[in-house]
Steps between C-alpha positions, in 0.01 A plus 500: 500500500291751692294560811145571392185590691171471317166621627602514866237568759600493866410652832431440867186312597219617279673827418651503151816711486638402159291460188587389145878534546715400201876550510820354362854492638798369304832377646753782519233768471375756750127565506367776726157500662407845626188625669370684804470353849215251509512431127573130557874492433596292802200274443635436151842406637350266760276337242782431257716361782225265618426666833150593389278256315353596165127536459542472124770499233830331418866551587749337268875485564719373217215301349376349828170603660581578864184660639425184697857467631581598857714804573784269606484305176499819294803626693686172441436538127648849501203733556629709791327778693684773689207629708429852612680562827786259416404232759851405610582279797612779731677279755703323236808642333527638150682182398230275647221692327671472164575129546127440547453620143783281381324185617233556236766491229642167609302310240585735216844659479654581839829608345330754277296623796820544701658701217195725479512563875867592474413743221250680724738504795761660274241757395393577858812419707354625830321163521838328524579727795166406660530129412492375859272772636138437598270603215267677742776749583548617142363818349194478277712534187740231613212267581358551152837408349503182711148416381604544136816297549307223675259488207786481249655217706192295415581540129163640393356466152250772587540748783197681644608816681225657709579865578878458542551875555244527782640702790836565334674831441530628140867399497430145612204475264733582214742233626223238516394577145861473385519152649166402348636589156819307574305191609294495181803550277742263669275217621242497223213502748180670395406768752150622579562832672194604701585848610365823648789705357349504154746729326808305610334167423408612147858612442642150545208291371458369148122477522241631743146444621283753682273341761196692623231356724612147420496539123772574246411832345812556289795298375785527256872574471597693812605807301154519342316443828714766668423753227123455535341821628271305734792309654717811526223683684394215729834339588789720393381834635543671164 
């Protein structure tokens, strides 16, 4: 049971952004995708989630080809995107935002989804204090925690996190990565962590891909990728 991409090519209009992308994500694992701005990381997330149509290639989730499925259908089957910028409903409360995610779990296991949400609220109790507060009034870090909790409420099989640390302080970035590790371990969801903070992402990932100009230029266990001289120079500042 895996999420697999084979030979992906995608882009906008006639412009090809991704080319010959192959990757694998297993339930319960964390796979990091690192690369510079403009490398195609967000395009990859949008393509896997169904927001951008493939030009070529296949996407298979647990044995089912889904590249022709709509984004909504992929989400209902457990392929969930947490987009860059969080995209919360700012005029709705924390509780209302999280319940939106819970509706997607109604056909799978709502009780398990509820338990997973409670686990995250226990791990980040400030959300309980903000439960009835408008999401638009929260800090950036708090909004990211709501976005993660909303995604977990949908009981994902595979969770696509697009730049979850964007705009956060080092302390809150560390907190987000702690919760990402907790989600993978406790829910069994496979997590594709698309991240600008390469060093921190490699520390929690099992496997990693380096994306440059729309192509995967390196891959392997995260410890090996992180020890590569080219990666250390380009992305780790070492």
